[in-house]
Each structure stands twice: as structure tokens, then as C-alpha cells.
N, C-alpha and C positions, 0 to 999 in steps of 0.2 A: 577523802581526796580523790578526784576523779582520775581513773587510771586511763590506759589505752582506749578501750571502747568508748568510754565516755568523751574523751578528747578527739577521738575520730568522728564520733557522731556530731559534736559541736562543728568541727570543720565542715562536715558534709552539709549540716544545716545553714551554716554562714555563706556558702558559696553561692547560692542563688541570689542572696541579698546583697553581696558585696563585690563580686567580680564585675569589673567594668565601671564600678561606681567612683566618683571623686569625692575626696574628703574635703568639705567645705569649711569645716571649723572643729577644733578639738578644744574641750574645756576640762582640765585637770582639777577637779573638786577636792580631791584629797591625794596629795603625793606620797603620803607615809604608808607605803605598802612594805612588803619583805625587805626589798631594796628601794630606797626613795625614787620616786619618778623623776627623771632628768628635767631640769628646767626648760631645756630646748625641745621636748618631746613634741609639744604641739606645733612648733615652727617646722620641724623635720617632716611632720606628717601633712599639714595643711597644703591643700591643692594638688595633692599626688592622686593618682588613679591606682585603684586595687587591682592587681594582675592575677593573683592566685591565692588561694588559702591552703596551707598544707600543715602536716603534723610531723613532729619528730619526737618520738618517745611520748612524754606527757606534755609535750610543748605545742602552742598553736603558732604557725608562722603565717603571717600575713604579708605576702610580697607586693611591693608597690613598685611603680615606675622608678628609673635611675638606680636599679639595684638596691633599693632600701627595703628591709626587713623589719617589720613590727612583731616582736616576740612576746607572747603571753605565757605564763603558767597561772592556772587557776587556783593554786593553793589549796586550803582546806573547804573554803566556802565560796569560791569566786564562780561566777557565771558571766557569761559575755552574750548578751542578747540584743536582738534586733526588734525595735519597736516604733511605733508612730510618734512623731515628734510632739504630738499633743498629749501623749501619755504622761501622767504626773510622775515626776521624779520621786525615787525613793530615798530613804536616808542614807543607804550604803552605796548609793551610785557615785563611784569615785571618778570615773573617766566617762565623758559623754562626747561622742563623735557625731557631728552632723553630716550627712550625706546628700549628694546632689538629687537624689531621689525624694528628697523631703523627709526621710526616715532617719533614725538615730541608731547607732551601735553604743551600748553602754555596758561599762564594766562594773558589776555589782559584787561587794565582797565584804560581808560584815565582819570578818575575822582580819581582814587586811594582810593575808599571808601569801597573797598572789604576787606576780612579777610582771611588769610591763616595761619594755625597753626597745628601743629602735637602734638598729646597726646596719652596716652596709654588708651585701651578699658575702663579700670575700673575708668577712670577720666571723661569720657564724661558726665555722668549725674550731675556731680558737677560743670561743667562750667558755668560760668555766663550766656553765651549766650544760654545755653539749659535747665538750671535747673528749670526754672520757665515756661516752655512752657506748654500750654494747650493741650488738645487732638488734634490728627491730624483729620481733617474732612473726610479723607478717611479711618480712622481705626474705629475699634469697639467701643472705648470709647466715640466717638462723637455721641451724640443723642439729640433728642428733650428734654428729661429730664434735661440733663447737660445745654443745652442752656436756658431753661425756668428758672432754678435755678439762672443762672447768671443775667437774665433779672430782677428778682424779687428784686435785691439789687443794681441796677444801675439806675441812673437818666441821663445817658448819651444817646446821640442820638443813634439809633440802628446801624447807620452805624459805628460810633465810637467803639461801643462795639464789633462789628465783626472784627475790626482792632486790637483788644487788643490780643496779642499773648499769654497772659495767659488764655484767654477764648477759642480762636480758634487759632491753630498754623498753619501759612502759608498763611492766607489771607492778601490781599492787597486791596487798594483802587478801583482797576480795578474790581476784582471779588466781592467784597462787594457790589458795585453798581449793578453789574448785578445780583446778587443772590436776592437782595432786589426788582428789577424790576420783575423778574420772580415770586417771592412770593407776589407780589401785594402790597408792603409796602413801604411808603416814607421813605427815609433815614433820615430824621429829626424827625421822631417819637421817643418819649422818650421810652426807653427800658421797663420800669416798667408799661407802659400803654399797652403794647402788651398783646393779649389773649394767652391763651395756644394753641389755633388752629393757630394763626399767627405764634407763635414761631415754632410750628411743620412744618409749611410750609416753613419757612426758613431753618430748620434743613434737611428737606427732598430734598429742592432744591439744597443745598450746594454741596454735593457730586456728584449729577448728572451733575451740571454745571461745576465743576471742571473736571470731567472725560471728558466731551465733550470738554472743552478747551485743555485738554491733547491730545485729539484724532486729534485736529488741531495743535498740536505741540506749543501750548501757543500763546501769543499776542506779536507782534513786532511793537512798534511804532518807536523805534530809535536804540538803541545799542543791545537788546537782540538777541542772535543767540544760536543755539543748538551746540553739540560738533563738527558738520560737518560744522560749520558756515553758517547754513541754517536758514532762517527767519520762525517765526511762522505764522499761518494763522487766528487765532482767531479774530483778529481785524476786519476781514470782517464779523464777526458774532455778533459784539457787539450790544446790543440793546439800551443802554443808554449812557454809559461811553464815555466822550468827543464827544457827539453828540447834544450839546445844539444848539438849533436854527434849528435842522433838524426834520423832521417828524418821529414820532413814527412809527416803523415797524409793529406795531399790530394794533392801532386805527387811525393813521395819525394826532393826536395832536402834538404840537410842544414840543419837549424835552427840559426841563428847567434845569439851573445849580444854584446851591446854595452853598455858602460858609460855611463850618462847620469847625470851628476852622481855621487852615491854609491850609485845602485841599477843593477842590471842590467835590461836590456831584452832580449826574445827576439823574433825574427822569421824568416819563411821568405823568402829572397831572391827566389824566383820568384813566390810568391803575394801578396807585399806590394811594392808599387812606390813 
């Protein structure tokens, strides 16, 4: 599932193609996504000018005139790509948007676990998907003090605490593992056992690693692509995620894998204590 760096990359790559463009036509070819696409989605979008493209956690927000917002979540396999109108449509192109530039924006999602809905600007913060989100790790509200307060009341493993969207909005399993490696902390450590210094190291590492991943346009293992249908490159710079059995790039010890709940966590037994 695309995490914060991938969604931020998609937003950045969409902006040159979308901002200032008018939506001429919308075709919903497959409405059965995670939540069924509303019957009036095409009507509410058609004819509107795109003013901005923004991100909140793992959600893409396409702002249109008249305070209308088109919200996307890419789910497990979704991609939002900008293509020429002459390009052949693919089997899993579920929403096709014709722009006044003569190009198209297509939502492609083989597993159909994505989300697409249109709301008014003043409804955004009350949406169930957004109203309980914690601070964005690239924003001013995210800090060591905030994270430390969250660890004091949690008996969860620190990896799982970082995945809680009410604590940190936008992180997923890939980047939680990578952050903990760089902070020198094992993913299985109970959150309440961490010292203030350890939590400060996690908080300081988080935005640095995410910005590094954005610089490499995110991580592509399978489905993720940016708006130009290009792969990310951060998978070439991962230190522990999905590298069990391989040598640590820092100390040459073997990377270990452990199951926490229904997800795998990865760590170096020498670099992470």
C-alpha cells in the first residue's frame, strides 16, 4: 500500500498536469471500489477547474473551484496516472477523466480497494477517514514531545505504535521499519519502555527518512507508480525492510524477520538494541 512518500510523490507529479485544467468529462467504468463510487461523482466534477493538489496522510486531495474536494486513497494497488487520450485503456481503469488539455487522468486499481469521493471543503475534517488522524510527520505538530506522550500510555510494540494513524498520520510498515533501524531501536520493543532519548531519536529520524524517500520518488515493489507511470527508486536504499537473510549494509550481520501481529517486522540484531 502506498505510504506517505509515495502519495506525496503522486501529488507532486500530478500538479503540473492538473492545476488550472478544466474537467471536461468523467467516466466511472467500475463503481465497486472499497466504498462504492457515488452515482453523482461525474456530475459534481464535470466542468470544474482544478485549483490545487494536496496530501493529507495517505490521501490525495484534488481541490476544485466552488470549494469542492475530490479525495482519493490508492488502496493496495491503485495508481492515478496522467496519459494521452489516445493511449489504450487498460482492464482495471475504473475512472477516466478527460481534461481540457486533451489528456486524461485515469484511476487504475486491480484489487479495487481504493477510495474516491467528492465532498465540500467544510466537510473534510468531519470525514471518518480524516477526522481522527494524528499529526503529519512532515508538519510542525509532529515532535518528540508528542511521540513521547503517546509512548507513555501504550504497551504496544513501537513498530505498531508508529503504524497507528492517530499517533502518526501517513506511516506504513516499510517506513516504520526503516525509521526504527536508523534510530537503533528494535521494532519489538514495548513503547512504554523507551527512554525520552530513544523517542527523540525516532522523532528526529522520521521526517529525515521520509524526505529522503520522497527525493527517490518512493518505494516500488509491485503496483506503485507516480502520475507519469514511473517507478520509485527508494527500494534500492532500504536497510532492513524485506531484506531478511541478507547482510546488514552497516555492520554485515544478517537481517532478521519477526512477525508482529499479522505483519512482518525487520531488524538488524547488532544495530538495533
